[in-house]
C-alpha positions, 0 to 999 in steps of 0.5 A: 376208655374213651380217646379224645371224646370218641368211644369208637376209638378206644384208648391206645387205639386198641379195644381191650376188656372193660367192665365200664358199664357204659362201654359194655352197653355201647358194645351190646347196642352196636355188636352184630351179636348184641341188641340188633341181632340179625342174620348175616347178609352175604357173610357180612357182620358189621357193627351198628355205626357210631353215627347212630348214637348221640355221643355227648350222652354216651361219653358223659355216661361212660365217664360217670361209670368210671368215677371213683365212689368211696366205700363205707369200709374205706377205699374206692370202687368205680361207680358202675361195672358190668359183667355177665353173659347172655344166651343167644336165644335170650330176648335182646330187650330182656338182656338190655333191661338187665344191663340197664338195671345194674347201672341205673341207665336208660337207653332210648331213641332221641327225637333226632333218631339217634340212640341216647342214654341217661341215668347213673346218678342224681344231678342237681337241677341247674335251672330254676323256673320262677312261679310267674312262668308256671301257668298251672301245675298238678300234684299226684300222690307218690308211689301207690301200693302196687308200685311202692316197696319198703323191703327189697329182696335182691338176687345177684351173681356171686363170683365166690359161688361159681357165678350163680345167683344168690340172695343178698340180705334184704334191704329194709326201710324200717321207717316206711314199714312203720309208717305203712304198718306193713311190709311191701316186698319187691324182688330184683334179679341183678344178673349183670352185677 
């Protein structure tokens, strides 16, 4: 949905419905009823200028969301689609967090003041730092008991259940349950799926 690398100019020069998670996030961040909700001044309701966004990262994330991913049962599906709605009384930060959780994204303010985005998938490092350049290092244990989990309980929005939240089958890491000798549960509500 990006024309000539410019997300402010959609394909075919007209905006259309999209489930591309990157485009939905960009629209939410820019729209007057989105993240920066504010009372209209003298009746003006304008989009946040595209110049406030670091486009190389947004374009890369939008393209990542459009990638076809193979399904176990055969066929493909786009990597990240985003659908949902929010109440105008909802805290914009909570709405943004729900959207980000659904597509493994992180929206942030860059050092130059523009709004960037990263996440979506693992990319292997392209640079190796030789040992001779390391002055020191430290190692910490992995996730502690309060942040670790080996059973993930998920609620998601189900179209075949009148778009209500339903429970998915829990995702269990049996090897980790055995290693720790206990279940460490975490619950996630993915209302934007």
